[in-house]
C-alpha positions as CSV (number, residue, x, y, z in Angstrom):
1,L,-106.4,184.2,-106.3
2,E,-106.1,187.6,-108.8
3,D,-106.6,190.8,-107.1
4,A,-109.6,191.5,-109.7
5,T,-110.6,187.8,-108.2
6,L,-110.8,188.9,-104.6
7,K,-112.2,192.6,-105.2
8,E,-115.1,190.9,-107.3
9,L,-115.9,188.6,-104.1
10,D,-115.3,191.6,-101.2
11,K,-118.4,193.4,-103.2
12,F,-121.2,190.8,-101.8
13,L,-119.0,188.5,-99.2
14,P,-119.0,189.3,-95.3
15,S,-115.7,191.7,-94.0
16,A,-114.8,188.9,-91.8
17,W,-114.3,186.2,-94.8
18,S,-111.0,184.8,-95.0
19,H,-110.0,187.4,-98.3
20,G,-107.6,184.0,-99.9
21,N,-107.8,180.5,-100.8
22,P,-109.5,178.7,-99.2
23,L,-112.8,180.8,-99.6
24,D,-114.2,181.1,-96.2
25,I,-117.5,182.4,-96.5
26,L,-118.5,181.2,-93.1
27,G,-121.2,179.7,-91.4
28,D,-124.3,181.6,-92.0
29,A,-124.1,181.6,-95.6
30,P,-127.4,181.5,-97.4
31,P,-127.6,179.4,-100.7
32,D,-126.8,182.4,-103.2
33,R,-123.5,183.1,-101.0
34,Y,-122.6,179.9,-102.2
35,A,-123.5,180.2,-105.9
36,Q,-121.9,183.5,-106.7
37,T,-118.9,182.7,-104.9
38,L,-118.8,179.7,-107.2
39,R,-119.2,181.8,-110.3
40,V,-116.4,184.4,-109.4
41,A,-114.0,181.8,-108.5
42,L,-114.8,180.0,-111.7
43,R,-113.4,182.8,-113.8
44,D,-110.2,183.5,-112.1
45,P,-107.9,182.7,-114.6
46,N,-105.6,180.5,-112.1
47,A,-108.1,178.4,-111.2
48,D,-108.0,174.2,-112.0
49,A,-110.6,173.2,-109.8
50,V,-112.8,174.1,-107.3
51,V,-114.3,172.6,-104.5
52,V,-117.4,173.3,-102.4
53,V,-117.4,171.9,-98.8
54,L,-120.8,172.4,-97.0
55,S,-120.6,171.2,-93.5
56,P,-124.6,172.0,-92.1
57,Q,-125.2,174.6,-89.3
58,D,-128.7,175.6,-87.8
59,M,-129.2,177.9,-90.3
60,T,-128.0,176.1,-93.3
61,D,-130.2,175.2,-96.3
62,C,-128.6,172.0,-97.3
63,T,-131.2,171.2,-100.0
64,T,-131.7,175.0,-101.9
65,T,-128.0,175.4,-101.9
66,A,-127.5,172.6,-103.7
67,V,-130.1,173.7,-106.1
68,F,-128.1,177.3,-106.4
69,L,-124.7,175.7,-107.0
70,A,-126.2,172.9,-109.3
71,D,-128.1,175.8,-111.4
72,A,-124.7,177.8,-111.3
73,V,-122.5,175.0,-112.8
74,R,-125.4,174.6,-115.1
75,D,-124.9,178.6,-116.5
76,V,-121.4,178.4,-116.9
77,R,-121.8,175.0,-118.6
78,G,-123.8,176.0,-121.1
79,E,-125.3,173.5,-123.4
80,A,-121.9,171.5,-123.5
81,A,-122.4,167.6,-122.5
82,S,-119.1,167.5,-120.4
83,P,-119.7,167.4,-116.4
84,L,-117.2,170.1,-116.3
85,A,-117.7,174.2,-116.0
86,T,-115.6,175.8,-119.3
87,Q,-114.5,179.2,-119.0
88,A,-112.6,180.7,-121.5
89,G,-112.0,177.6,-123.3
90,K,-110.8,176.0,-120.1
91,Q,-112.3,172.7,-118.6
92,I,-112.9,173.3,-114.7
93,P,-113.6,170.1,-112.8
94,V,-116.3,171.0,-109.7
95,L,-116.5,168.8,-106.9
96,A,-118.6,169.3,-104.0
97,A,-118.6,167.6,-100.1
98,W,-121.5,167.4,-98.7
99,M,-121.1,166.5,-94.8
100,G,-123.8,164.9,-92.6
101,G,-124.8,161.9,-93.7
102,E,-129.1,161.5,-94.2
103,A,-129.4,164.8,-93.2
104,V,-127.8,165.9,-96.8
105,A,-129.1,162.8,-98.8
106,E,-131.5,165.2,-101.0
107,G,-129.3,167.7,-101.8
108,R,-126.6,165.3,-102.7
109,Q,-128.7,163.6,-105.0
110,I,-129.7,167.2,-106.5
111,L,-125.7,167.6,-107.2
112,N,-125.1,164.4,-108.6
113,E,-127.9,164.6,-111.2
114,A,-125.8,168.1,-112.2
115,G,-123.0,165.8,-112.9
116,I,-121.3,167.3,-110.0
117,P,-119.3,164.5,-107.7
118,V,-120.7,164.5,-104.1
119,F,-117.9,163.4,-101.5
120,D,-118.4,162.7,-97.6
121,H,-115.5,164.7,-96.7
122,P,-113.0,167.7,-98.1
123,D,-110.0,165.1,-98.1
124,S,-111.8,162.5,-100.0
125,A,-112.6,165.4,-103.0
126,C,-109.0,167.2,-103.2
127,K,-107.8,163.0,-103.4
128,A,-110.1,162.4,-106.7
129,F,-109.1,165.8,-107.6
130,A,-105.2,164.9,-107.5
131,K,-106.1,162.3,-109.4
132,I,-107.9,163.9,-112.3
133,W,-104.7,166.0,-112.6
134,Q,-102.4,163.1,-112.7
135,R,-104.1,161.9,-115.1
136,T,-103.7,165.1,-117.1
137,K,-100.4,165.3,-116.8
138,D,-99.7,162.0,-117.6
139,L,-101.7,162.9,-121.0
140,D,-99.9,166.0,-121.5
141,L,-96.3,164.0,-121.0
142,M,-97.8,161.2,-123.6
143,Y,-98.4,164.4,-126.4
144,E,-95.5,166.4,-125.2
145,T,-92.8,166.6,-128.0
146,P,-89.3,168.6,-128.3
147,V,-88.9,171.9,-128.8
148,G,-87.1,173.6,-131.7
149,D,-85.9,170.9,-134.7
150,R,-84.2,168.4,-132.6
151,Q,-84.4,164.9,-134.5
152,I,-83.4,161.3,-133.3
153,D,-82.0,158.7,-135.2
154,L,-84.0,156.5,-136.7
155,H,-82.0,154.3,-137.9
156,L,-83.9,153.6,-141.2
157,S,-80.5,153.9,-143.4
158,Q,-79.7,150.7,-145.2
159,E,-76.6,151.0,-143.2
160,A,-78.3,151.0,-140.0
161,M,-81.0,148.0,-141.2
162,A,-78.1,145.6,-141.8
163,M,-76.2,146.4,-138.3
164,R,-79.5,145.6,-136.8
165,K,-79.7,142.1,-139.0
166,E,-76.1,141.6,-137.8
167,A,-77.3,142.1,-134.3
168,K,-80.1,139.4,-134.4
169,Q,-77.9,136.8,-136.3
170,V,-75.9,137.5,-132.8
171,M,-78.3,136.6,-130.7
172,L,-79.6,134.2,-133.0
173,K,-76.2,132.0,-132.7
174,A,-76.3,132.0,-128.9
175,Q,-79.8,131.0,-129.3
176,K,-79.1,128.2,-131.2
177,E,-75.9,127.2,-129.4
178,G,-78.2,126.8,-126.2
179,R,-76.6,129.5,-124.3
180,E,-78.8,131.5,-121.8
181,V,-76.8,134.5,-121.6
182,L,-74.1,136.4,-124.4
183,S,-70.8,137.2,-123.0
184,E,-69.7,140.8,-122.8
185,Y,-68.3,140.8,-125.8
186,E,-71.2,139.8,-127.8
187,S,-73.6,142.2,-125.6
188,K,-71.2,144.8,-126.5
189,K,-71.2,144.1,-130.0
190,V,-75.0,144.2,-129.9
191,L,-75.2,147.0,-128.0
192,S,-72.9,149.2,-130.4
193,L,-75.1,148.1,-133.4
194,F,-77.9,149.9,-131.8
195,G,-75.3,153.1,-132.1
196,I,-74.9,152.8,-128.0
197,N,-71.7,153.7,-127.5
198,T,-69.6,151.4,-125.6
199,V,-66.2,151.2,-123.9
200,R,-63.5,149.6,-126.2
201,T,-63.5,146.1,-125.6
202,E,-60.8,143.6,-127.0
203,L,-61.1,139.6,-127.0
204,A,-57.7,137.8,-126.0
205,E,-57.6,134.2,-126.0
206,T,-54.0,133.7,-124.5
207,P,-51.5,135.8,-121.7
208,E,-49.3,137.7,-124.5
209,E,-52.7,138.5,-126.5
210,A,-54.0,140.1,-123.8
211,A,-50.8,142.3,-123.2
212,K,-50.5,143.6,-126.6
213,Q,-53.9,144.1,-126.4
214,A,-53.4,146.3,-123.2
215,E,-50.8,147.8,-124.7
216,D,-52.6,148.9,-128.2
217,I,-55.8,150.3,-125.9
218,G,-53.4,152.4,-123.6
219,F,-52.6,151.8,-119.8
220,P,-54.1,151.5,-117.1
221,V,-56.5,148.8,-118.6
222,V,-59.3,146.1,-117.1
223,I,-59.7,142.6,-117.9
224,K,-62.4,140.9,-117.6
225,L,-63.4,137.2,-117.7
226,H,-64.5,136.1,-121.1
227,S,-67.1,132.9,-120.5
228,N,-70.5,131.7,-121.9
229,T,-71.4,130.2,-118.5
230,I,-70.8,132.7,-116.0
231,T,-72.5,135.6,-115.8
232,H,-71.5,137.6,-112.8
233,K,-68.0,137.7,-113.4
234,S,-67.2,139.5,-110.3
235,D,-68.1,137.4,-107.2
236,V,-65.8,134.5,-108.9
237,G,-62.7,136.6,-109.4
238,G,-63.3,137.4,-113.2
239,V,-62.0,141.1,-113.1
240,K,-59.0,143.1,-112.2
241,L,-58.7,146.8,-112.8
242,N,-56.0,149.5,-112.6
243,L,-53.6,147.3,-114.3
244,Q,-51.0,149.3,-115.2
245,T,-48.2,147.4,-117.4
246,A,-48.2,144.4,-119.6
247,T,-46.3,142.4,-117.2
248,C,-49.2,142.9,-114.9
249,V,-51.7,142.3,-117.0
250,R,-50.2,138.8,-117.8
251,K,-50.0,138.1,-114.4
252,A,-53.8,138.9,-113.9
253,F,-54.8,136.7,-116.7
254,E,-52.3,133.5,-115.7
255,E,-54.3,134.2,-111.9
256,M,-57.4,134.5,-113.1
257,K,-57.5,131.5,-115.1
258,K,-56.3,129.2,-112.3
259,T,-59.1,131.0,-110.1
260,I,-61.9,130.3,-112.7
261,A,-60.7,126.4,-113.1
262,A,-60.8,125.7,-109.0
263,L,-64.3,126.6,-108.8
264,P,-66.6,124.0,-107.4
265,N,-68.5,122.8,-110.8
266,A,-65.8,124.4,-113.5
267,K,-66.8,123.0,-116.7
268,E,-65.7,123.9,-120.3
269,G,-66.6,127.3,-121.5
270,D,-66.2,128.8,-117.8
271,F,-62.8,130.6,-119.3
272,L,-62.7,131.2,-122.9
273,G,-60.0,134.1,-122.1
274,V,-60.3,137.8,-121.1
275,T,-62.0,141.0,-122.5
276,V,-59.5,143.8,-122.5
277,Q,-60.4,147.5,-121.4
278,K,-59.6,151.0,-120.5
279,M,-60.2,151.3,-117.1
280,E,-62.6,154.3,-116.6
281,N,-62.4,155.8,-113.2
282,L,-64.9,158.5,-112.1
283,K,-62.2,160.4,-109.9
284,D,-60.5,161.0,-113.6
285,L,-63.5,162.4,-115.3
286,G,-63.3,165.0,-112.3
287,R,-66.6,166.2,-110.8
288,G,-70.2,166.0,-112.2
289,A,-69.8,162.2,-113.2
290,Y,-71.8,159.4,-111.9
291,E,-72.8,155.6,-112.8
292,L,-75.7,155.0,-113.9
293,I,-77.8,151.5,-114.4
294,I,-80.3,151.2,-118.0
295,G,-81.3,147.8,-118.6
296,A,-84.9,145.9,-120.1
297,A,-86.8,143.5,-118.3
298,E,-90.5,141.5,-119.3
299,D,-93.4,142.4,-117.0
300,V,-96.4,140.0,-117.6
301,Q,-98.7,143.0,-118.3
302,F,-96.7,145.2,-120.0
303,G,-94.3,143.0,-121.9
304,P,-90.7,144.6,-122.7
305,L,-90.3,147.4,-120.0
306,V,-87.1,150.2,-120.2
307,I,-85.2,150.9,-116.3
308,F,-83.5,153.9,-115.4
309,G,-82.0,154.8,-112.6
310,S,-78.6,155.1,-109.7
311,G,-75.9,152.3,-111.2
312,G,-72.9,150.9,-109.5
313,T,-72.3,148.1,-106.8
314,L,-74.9,149.7,-104.5
315,V,-77.7,149.6,-107.5
316,E,-79.5,147.4,-105.1
317,V,-78.8,149.1,-102.1
318,F,-80.4,152.7,-103.5
319,K,-82.8,151.1,-105.7
320,D,-83.2,154.8,-107.5
321,R,-84.6,154.0,-110.7
322,C,-87.7,154.2,-112.7
323,L,-89.7,152.3,-115.1
324,G,-90.9,153.2,-118.9
325,V,-93.0,151.1,-122.0
326,P,-90.9,151.0,-125.1
327,P,-90.3,152.7,-128.1
328,L,-89.4,155.8,-126.0
329,S,-89.9,159.4,-127.3
330,L,-86.9,162.2,-126.5
331,N,-89.4,163.7,-123.9
332,A,-90.8,160.2,-122.8
333,A,-86.8,159.4,-121.8
334,R,-86.2,162.9,-120.1
335,R,-89.1,161.9,-118.1
336,M,-87.9,158.6,-117.4
337,M,-84.8,160.9,-115.8
338,E,-86.9,162.8,-114.1
339,G,-88.5,160.2,-112.1
340,T,-85.0,159.5,-110.1
341,K,-83.5,160.9,-107.5
342,I,-80.1,160.9,-109.4
343,F,-81.2,163.1,-111.8
344,T,-80.9,166.4,-110.0
345,A,-77.2,165.4,-109.6
346,L,-76.9,165.0,-112.9
347,K,-77.9,168.3,-113.6
348,G,-75.4,169.6,-111.4
349,V,-75.0,170.2,-108.1
350,R,-72.8,172.5,-105.9
351,G,-70.9,174.0,-108.7
352,A,-70.4,170.5,-110.5
353,E,-71.3,170.8,-114.6
354,A,-74.0,169.3,-115.8
355,V,-74.0,165.6,-117.5
356,D,-74.4,165.3,-121.2
357,I,-78.0,165.2,-120.6
358,P,-79.3,164.8,-124.6
359,A,-76.8,162.1,-124.7
360,L,-78.2,160.2,-122.2
361,E,-82.1,161.1,-124.2
362,D,-80.3,159.8,-127.1
363,L,-78.9,156.5,-125.4
364,L,-82.2,156.1,-124.0
365,V,-84.3,155.8,-127.7
366,A,-81.7,154.2,-129.1
367,F,-81.7,151.1,-126.2
368,S,-86.2,151.3,-126.2
369,E,-85.7,151.2,-129.7
370,M,-83.0,147.7,-129.5
371,T,-85.8,146.1,-126.4
372,V,-88.3,146.2,-129.3
373,C,-86.3,145.0,-132.0
374,L,-85.0,142.3,-130.4
375,S,-88.0,141.5,-127.9
376,D,-88.2,137.9,-129.7
377,L,-84.8,137.2,-128.7
378,M,-83.6,138.9,-125.8
379,G,-84.9,138.3,-122.3
380,E,-83.3,140.6,-120.3
381,C,-80.5,143.4,-120.6
382,D,-78.5,145.4,-118.1
383,M,-76.0,148.1,-118.9
384,N,-74.0,148.8,-115.4
385,P,-72.4,151.1,-114.7
386,V,-73.2,153.6,-117.8
387,L,-70.7,156.4,-117.2
388,A,-72.3,159.7,-117.6
389,S,-70.0,162.7,-117.4
390,P,-70.3,166.1,-119.3
391,K,-68.0,165.1,-121.6
392,A,-69.6,161.6,-122.9
393,V,-71.8,158.7,-122.1
394,I,-70.6,155.6,-122.1
395,A,-71.5,152.1,-121.1
396,L,-68.7,150.3,-119.0
397,D,-70.7,146.5,-118.8
398,A,-73.6,145.1,-120.2
399,R,-75.7,141.5,-119.7
400,I,-78.0,140.5,-122.4
401,T,-79.9,137.0,-121.9
402,V,-81.5,134.9,-124.6
403,K,-84.8,133.7,-125.1
404,P,-84.8,129.5,-125.5
405,V,-85.8,128.6,-129.3
406,G,-89.3,128.6,-129.6
407,A,-90.5,131.4,-126.9
408,E,-93.3,133.6,-127.4
409,R,-92.2,136.9,-129.3
410,S,-93.3,139.4,-126.4
411,K,-96.7,141.7,-126.7
412,L,-95.6,145.2,-126.9
413,A,-97.5,147.5,-125.1
414,I,-97.4,150.4,-127.5
415,R,-96.9,149.1,-131.0
416,P,-93.7,149.9,-132.3
417,Y,-92.7,152.6,-135.1
418,P,-93.7,150.8,-138.6
419,E,-90.8,150.3,-140.4
420,E,-92.2,148.2,-142.6
421,Y,-93.8,151.1,-144.2
422,V,-91.0,153.5,-145.1
423,D,-90.5,154.4,-148.9
424,R,-86.9,155.1,-149.4
425,H,-85.3,157.3,-152.2
426,I,-88.3,158.0,-154.2
427,T,-87.5,160.4,-157.2
428,L,-90.1,163.2,-158.1
429,K,-91.0,163.7,-161.8
430,D,-88.4,166.9,-161.8
431,K,-85.4,164.2,-161.3
432,K,-83.9,166.3,-159.0
433,T,-85.5,166.1,-155.9
434,Q,-85.2,162.5,-153.7
435,V,-87.9,162.3,-150.9
436,I,-88.1,159.6,-148.4
437,V,-92.1,158.6,-146.8
438,R,-91.9,157.8,-143.3
439,P,-94.8,157.7,-140.4
440,L,-94.6,160.6,-138.8
441,R,-93.5,160.7,-134.5
442,A,-93.2,163.3,-132.1
443,E,-89.9,164.6,-133.2
444,D,-91.7,166.0,-136.4
445,E,-94.0,168.4,-134.9
446,Y,-91.5,171.0,-136.1
447,A,-91.4,170.0,-139.3
448,L,-95.1,169.6,-139.7
449,R,-95.4,173.7,-138.8
450,K,-93.1,174.7,-140.9
451,L,-95.2,172.6,-143.8
452,H,-98.3,174.3,-142.8
453,Q,-96.6,177.7,-142.4
454,M,-95.8,177.4,-146.2
455,L,-99.2,175.8,-147.4
456,S,-101.2,178.8,-149.8
457,S,-104.7,180.1,-148.6
458,Y,-106.0,177.7,-151.9
459,S,-103.8,174.5,-150.4
460,V,-105.2,175.1,-147.2
461,R,-109.1,175.4,-148.4
462,Q,-108.6,171.7,-150.7
463,R,-107.5,170.3,-147.4
464,Y,-109.9,171.5,-145.0
465,L,-112.8,171.9,-147.3
466,G,-112.7,175.6,-146.2
467,P,-110.7,178.4,-144.8
468,V,-108.5,177.3,-141.5
469,S,-106.1,180.0,-139.7
470,L,-102.4,179.1,-139.2
471,E,-103.2,179.5,-135.8
472,H,-105.5,177.1,-135.4
473,R,-103.6,174.3,-137.6
474,T,-100.0,174.8,-135.7
475,A,-101.8,174.7,-132.4
476,H,-99.7,172.4,-130.1
477,S,-103.0,170.4,-129.5
478,V,-104.0,169.9,-133.3
479,M,-100.3,169.0,-134.7
480,V,-99.3,166.0,-131.8
481,K,-102.8,164.7,-133.5
482,A,-100.7,164.0,-136.5
483,V,-97.2,163.3,-134.9
484,C,-98.0,161.7,-131.6
485,A,-100.8,159.1,-132.9
486,D,-101.6,155.8,-131.8
487,F,-100.0,153.4,-134.7
488,D,-103.1,150.6,-133.8
489,R,-105.5,153.5,-134.5
490,H,-103.8,156.5,-137.1
491,L,-101.3,156.1,-139.5
492,N,-99.8,159.6,-140.6
493,F,-97.0,159.8,-143.2
494,G,-94.4,162.9,-144.0
495,V,-92.8,163.0,-146.8
496,F,-89.2,164.0,-146.4
497,V,-86.6,165.9,-148.8
498,E,-83.5,163.6,-148.7
499,E,-81.6,165.1,-151.9
500,G,-82.6,168.6,-153.9
501,K,-84.0,171.4,-152.7
502,D,-84.9,172.0,-149.3
503,V,-83.1,169.1,-147.7
504,G,-84.6,167.7,-144.4
505,A,-87.7,169.3,-145.0
506,M,-91.4,168.1,-144.6
507,I,-93.3,168.7,-148.2
508,A,-96.6,166.3,-147.9
509,I,-98.3,164.8,-145.0
510,L,-100.9,162.1,-145.4
511,R,-103.4,161.0,-142.5
512,I,-104.5,157.8,-142.8
513,I,-107.6,158.1,-139.7
514,R,-109.6,155.2,-138.5
515,S,-113.0,155.8,-137.1
516,P,-113.3,155.2,-133.4
517,I,-116.5,152.6,-134.0
518,D,-115.3,150.8,-136.5
519,A,-111.5,150.5,-137.0
520,S,-112.1,148.9,-140.2
521,N,-113.2,152.3,-141.8
522,A,-110.5,154.7,-142.7
523,E,-110.7,158.7,-144.0
524,I,-107.6,159.6,-145.7
525,K,-106.6,163.4,-145.7
526,L,-103.0,164.8,-147.6
527,A,-101.4,167.9,-148.5
528,V,-99.0,169.2,-150.3
529,R,-96.8,171.9,-150.4
530,D,-97.7,174.6,-153.3
531,D,-93.7,174.2,-155.0
532,F,-93.8,171.0,-154.8
533,Q,-97.1,170.2,-156.1
534,R,-97.4,168.3,-159.5
535,Q,-94.8,166.6,-158.9
536,G,-96.8,162.9,-158.5
537,L,-96.9,163.3,-154.6
538,G,-100.8,163.4,-154.9
539,D,-101.1,160.4,-156.7
540,Y,-97.8,158.5,-154.5
541,L,-99.7,159.3,-151.3
542,V,-103.0,157.9,-152.4
543,K,-101.7,154.8,-154.0
544,K,-99.9,155.0,-150.4
545,A,-102.7,154.9,-148.4
546,V,-104.4,152.3,-150.9
547,S,-101.4,149.9,-150.2
548,V,-101.7,149.6,-146.6
549,M,-105.5,148.3,-146.3
550,E,-104.5,144.9,-146.1
551,G,-101.8,145.0,-143.6
552,E,-103.8,147.5,-141.2
553,S,-107.0,145.4,-141.9
554,I,-109.4,148.7,-143.5
555,R,-112.2,147.2,-145.5
556,R,-113.0,151.2,-146.6
557,L,-111.4,154.0,-146.9
558,S,-112.6,157.6,-147.7
559,M,-112.1,160.7,-148.4
560,E,-113.8,164.6,-148.9
561,I,-113.4,166.6,-152.1
562,L,-114.3,170.0,-153.1
563,S,-116.2,169.3,-156.0
564,E,-113.6,172.4,-158.1
565,N,-110.6,170.1,-157.1
566,G,-110.8,168.3,-160.5
567,G,-106.6,166.7,-160.0
568,M,-107.9,164.8,-156.9
569,L,-110.9,163.3,-158.0
570,K,-109.0,161.7,-161.3
571,L,-106.6,160.4,-158.4
572,A,-109.8,159.0,-157.1
573,Q,-111.0,157.3,-159.8
574,K,-107.8,156.5,-160.9
575,Y,-107.6,154.1,-157.6
576,N,-111.5,152.9,-158.0
577,F,-112.6,154.9,-155.8
578,K,-116.5,155.3,-156.3
579,L,-117.8,158.9,-156.0
580,F,-121.0,160.7,-155.0
581,S,-122.3,164.2,-153.7
582,S,-122.4,165.2,-150.5
583,E,-125.9,164.6,-149.2
584,E,-125.2,167.5,-146.5
585,N,-122.7,170.2,-148.6
586,P,-123.0,169.7,-152.4
587,L,-120.1,171.3,-152.9
588,I,-118.8,168.3,-151.6
589,T,-117.8,165.2,-153.3
590,M,-117.6,161.8,-151.1
591,A,-115.1,159.1,-152.7
592,T,-114.7,155.6,-151.2
593,L,-112.8,152.3,-151.9
594,N,-113.9,149.2,-150.3
595,G,-111.2,146.5,-149.6
């Protein structure tokens, strides 16, 4: 508690009170002492919740105390409908532990009617507050955005899209062949096509080819069984480590071939050759290198899940892992890592340098997007180990299972990034500026704030139908409504410069906000940076909003336009919006379009 709070309490509490938190106001406390103490406690800037505990004694008036407390909370709450007390814009839950059973029943009813949750014991009240705090924290994490202008690769280029298509072709080929699992070589190829760094791996079908590949890669090397039927290679002698010469490679190849052929129920396809890769050793990387596991599995309720944790051969022993729901943002990836014990070591311990945490975040984001993109084809995926060090993050081994033909597409818990609405290479009227129009995501908060900083007071008035301060417009709580929106509820588009002046900057925004009552009704709002106005962006964004109506099952679009904004009114008419004056404000024209 603040010193000012303690001094305020000293003015009316008995000298024997606890002089700290918890506030023991003594057993003979009359009702007004409870109420006055509550008012002061709620004013403390450090107060996040207040639990009022009453244990009836001979001189305790439980019912009147409840009346006084209820009145105090109502006074602080004012006319707000929320059951939370509000001080300086901060909502503070007030809970009560009213002990005494039937003897205090009347007081409990009074508190309940005042919207104050009542519990039988203090520990129950504290547990309830802990749940409230955890939910608040979870929501804050959900709407957390990266600091600064750090961006992730959205893989929206034509080249990236082609690579994704190639990855799907690898999966489809295996599916048509009736295979349940990709080979290690195929698995690493799929990962690399999604931008995930894997150790260089080469195929060899003969001992001589394996020796040549090893010499090209550089010794020492590892050779692993290349098979369409055997997935756990180390269990059947399918891994040979630390081979130092070409002779060793040839010998290991022949030994592995004989071992696989001698397996019970050996069949064609068990041995197709070997893969050759560089021998990466934790000891060679020095202190600060760790083995991790990153994987994906399906849950009946949540669909595909991403897994992160301690890896290596003891992965099932330590069971140090955390789950996340794809697609992940950079911050969600960081929170996943923070949910494991190994993360403490990854940050650097006992003088060891921290691993490349941003590279790990990027890997998790790319992996989660791969999980979403291949959800109709991929069953499970394990990258174990993933070697993380201060210098690099690289997957040494990978295993991907394939769903059978006709399997149902996994239902995703979170709607993935709607790439189908990305428009590339749009040339503005000046013939010099080329832009990309795409849905916003959490990493765009910095760019959106920059856009607002460059809007004139006139543009702000047209967008908000009146003056709104920059501080309010760029508050994090406001920004996240645009950049962290659930794509099933809202679609918010940003226009970013690809070529021309101010490359990378967001120069316009379009928001399509569904009604919480009827999702088939939506309102559109847009703003264009002043130095890019009269370049056709307003027209393009209104047309964009109209074009997504069918795909999003939106039956009615509406806009509020200042009646003085002739340009926007003409645009609305161009796209067949019906115009009529607002009944509430004659300065505003309503525009509606029924799909």
